[in-house]
C-alpha positions as CSV (number, residue, x, y, z in Angstrom):
1,T,5.1,12.6,12.8
2,I,2.9,10.7,15.3
3,I,1.6,8.3,12.6
4,H,5.2,7.8,11.5
5,G,6.3,7.0,15.0
6,H,3.5,4.5,15.6
7,A,4.1,2.9,12.2
8,Q,7.8,2.5,12.9
9,L,7.1,1.0,16.4
10,G,4.6,-1.5,14.6
11,N,1.6,0.1,16.2
12,L,-0.2,-0.3,12.9
13,D,-3.7,-0.3,14.5
14,R,-2.9,3.1,16.2
15,A,-1.6,4.5,13.0
16,L,-4.6,3.6,11.1
17,E,-6.9,4.9,14.0
18,L,-5.1,8.3,13.7
19,L,-5.4,8.5,10.0
20,T,-9.1,7.7,10.2
21,R,-9.5,10.8,12.6
22,L,-7.5,12.9,10.2
23,L,-9.5,11.9,7.4
24,D,-12.9,12.3,9.3
25,D,-11.7,15.9,10.1
26,A,-10.6,16.6,6.8
27,L,-13.4,15.4,4.8
28,S,-16.0,17.1,7.2
29,N,-14.4,20.2,6.5
30,S,-13.8,19.8,2.8
31,R,-17.3,20.9,2.3
32,T,-17.0,24.4,3.5
33,T,-14.5,27.1,2.8
34,D,-14.0,27.9,6.4
35,H,-11.2,25.5,7.7
36,S,-11.1,27.2,11.0
37,T,-13.1,24.4,12.6
38,Q,-10.6,21.9,11.5
39,L,-9.1,20.2,14.5
40,Y,-6.4,18.1,12.9
41,P,-3.9,18.7,10.1
42,R,-5.0,17.4,6.6
43,P,-3.5,14.0,5.7
44,N,-1.2,14.0,2.8
45,V,0.8,11.6,0.6
46,R,3.6,11.2,3.2
47,T,1.0,10.5,5.9
48,F,-0.3,7.6,3.8
49,T,3.2,6.4,2.7
50,N,4.1,6.1,6.3
51,I,1.3,3.6,6.7
52,L,1.9,1.8,3.6
53,V,5.6,1.3,4.7
54,A,4.3,-0.2,8.0
55,L,2.0,-2.6,6.2
56,S,4.9,-3.9,4.1
57,K,6.5,-4.9,7.4
58,E,3.5,-7.1,8.4
59,K,4.3,-9.5,5.6
60,T,0.7,-10.8,5.3
61,V,-1.7,-10.8,2.4
62,K,-4.3,-9.0,4.6
63,A,-1.7,-6.2,4.9
64,A,-1.0,-6.1,1.3
65,E,-4.6,-6.0,0.4
66,E,-5.0,-3.1,2.9
67,A,-2.2,-1.3,1.1
68,E,-3.9,-1.6,-2.3
69,R,-7.1,-0.2,-0.7
70,L,-5.4,2.7,0.7
71,L,-3.7,3.4,-2.5
72,L,-7.0,3.6,-4.3
73,R,-8.4,5.7,-1.4
74,M,-5.4,8.2,-1.9
75,Q,-6.2,8.6,-5.6
76,E,-9.9,9.2,-4.8
77,L,-9.2,11.7,-2.1
78,N,-6.8,13.5,-4.6
79,D,-9.7,14.3,-6.9
80,P,-12.6,16.7,-6.4
81,P,-14.4,17.2,-4.3
82,Y,-11.8,16.3,-1.6
83,N,-8.9,18.0,-3.4
84,L,-6.5,16.5,-0.7
85,D,-2.6,16.4,-1.2
86,T,-2.7,12.6,-1.4
87,R,-1.7,11.9,-5.2
88,P,0.5,8.8,-4.9
89,N,4.1,9.1,-6.0
90,T,6.8,6.7,-6.9
91,I,7.6,6.0,-3.2
92,T,4.0,5.2,-2.5
93,Y,3.6,2.8,-5.2
94,N,7.1,1.1,-4.3
95,A,5.7,0.6,-0.7
96,V,2.5,-1.1,-2.0
97,M,4.6,-3.3,-4.3
98,N,6.9,-4.1,-1.4
99,C,3.9,-5.3,0.6
100,W,3.5,-8.2,-2.1
101,A,7.2,-8.8,-2.5
102,S,7.6,-9.2,1.3
103,L,5.4,-12.5,1.1
104,S,6.8,-15.7,0.0
105,L,5.9,-19.4,-0.1
106,P,6.2,-21.4,3.2
107,S,9.6,-23.1,3.4
108,S,8.5,-26.5,4.6
109,R,7.7,-29.1,1.9
110,R,4.5,-29.9,3.5
111,Q,3.4,-26.1,3.6
112,R,4.6,-25.7,0.1
113,K,2.5,-28.7,-1.1
114,L,-0.6,-27.0,0.6
115,Q,0.3,-23.7,-0.9
116,N,0.5,-25.5,-4.3
117,Q,-2.7,-27.4,-3.8
118,N,-4.5,-24.0,-2.9
119,A,-3.0,-22.4,-6.0
120,K,-4.6,-24.9,-8.3
121,D,-7.8,-23.7,-6.9
122,N,-6.9,-20.2,-7.3
123,S,-6.8,-19.0,-11.0
124,N,-3.9,-16.7,-10.3
125,G,-1.6,-19.7,-10.0
126,H,1.5,-19.8,-7.9
127,H,2.8,-16.5,-9.2
128,Q,0.2,-14.5,-7.3
129,F,2.5,-12.1,-5.4
130,G,4.5,-11.2,-8.4
131,R,1.5,-10.6,-10.4
132,K,-0.1,-8.5,-7.7
133,A,3.2,-6.3,-7.6
134,E,3.3,-6.2,-11.5
135,F,0.0,-4.8,-11.5
136,V,0.7,-2.0,-9.1
137,L,3.8,-1.4,-11.2
138,R,1.8,-1.0,-14.4
139,S,-0.8,1.3,-12.8
140,M,2.2,3.6,-12.2
141,Q,2.1,4.5,-15.9
142,A,-0.8,7.0,-14.9
143,L,1.6,9.1,-13.1
144,G,3.3,12.3,-14.6
145,K,6.5,12.4,-16.3
146,N,8.5,13.1,-13.2
147,E,6.8,10.0,-11.4
148,R,7.7,6.9,-13.3
149,P,8.7,3.5,-12.1
150,D,12.4,3.6,-11.1
151,A,15.0,0.8,-10.4
152,I,13.6,0.1,-7.0
153,S,10.2,-0.5,-8.5
154,Y,11.5,-3.0,-11.1
155,N,13.6,-4.8,-8.6
156,T,10.6,-5.0,-6.0
157,V,8.5,-6.8,-8.9
158,I,11.3,-9.2,-9.6
159,R,11.6,-9.8,-5.8
160,A,8.1,-10.6,-5.6
161,Y,8.1,-13.0,-8.5
162,S,11.1,-14.8,-7.1
163,N,9.5,-15.1,-3.6
164,D,6.6,-16.9,-5.4
165,M,8.9,-19.6,-6.6
166,N,9.5,-22.9,-4.7
167,K,13.0,-22.7,-3.1
């Protein structure tokens, strides 16, 4: 709840700091069967998803890359030896795709020209945000039958591609 509050207020650094504290405590206690020394609650999928939603509001490539790193970390923490309740779900993946969809090309001609120049140097071309969002969508296929891409997932990818285009 506290992480959610900080994330909603735009205090992303504080939310990430609290997540780190929760993770440190959970991981230090994951090696033992006695959890009585645990100071904080264990982070779960909702904890991470709150931060991912806040990252999508940042509207920066750096935030989108951080969201992808957190998604991978969630998958890792869900597996042994950690066994935390951090298995990403559709909402989690949608939040990461939204990080990419929230980005768009600059609006001025001069800035677009610079962006296109940089895109030529970048093998991803000018559809970089759409491709990133689509990659996340495709990785959702590993989810169970109850957790598949939904209409929001596909619309988010389409929005990411449309934001890549010159206006």
